[in-house]
VOVOLO-960959 format. One record per residue (C-alpha): x, y, z. Coordinates in steps of 0.25 Angstrom, whole numbers, plus 5000, padded with zeros to 4 digits. Example, Ala and Ser with C-alpha at 12.3 -4.5 7.8 and 13.67 -1.06 7.14 Angstrom:
BEGIN
504949825031505549965029
***
This chain:
BEGIN
478948135171478048105160477648205150476248225154476648255169477748345164476748435156475748435167476848485177477348595167475948645165475748645180477048725182476548825170475248845177475948875191476948965184475849045177474849065189475549085202474249085210474048945206475548915210475248965224474148865227474848745222475848655229476648555221477348435228478348355221478648215227479848135224479647995217479347885227480447795230480147655230480447585243480747435240481747335244483147355239484247255238484847305251483447285258483347145253484747095259
***
């Protein structure tokens, strides 16, 4: 994670920790990285 994204995430978490009313109205979804689906050596044979 680059430094800018990390700082933004930390700031968001600080805001949520400081104001529980905001935290009640926000849903955060964390998605896994996409897995590339391509030809592998086994598929080529």
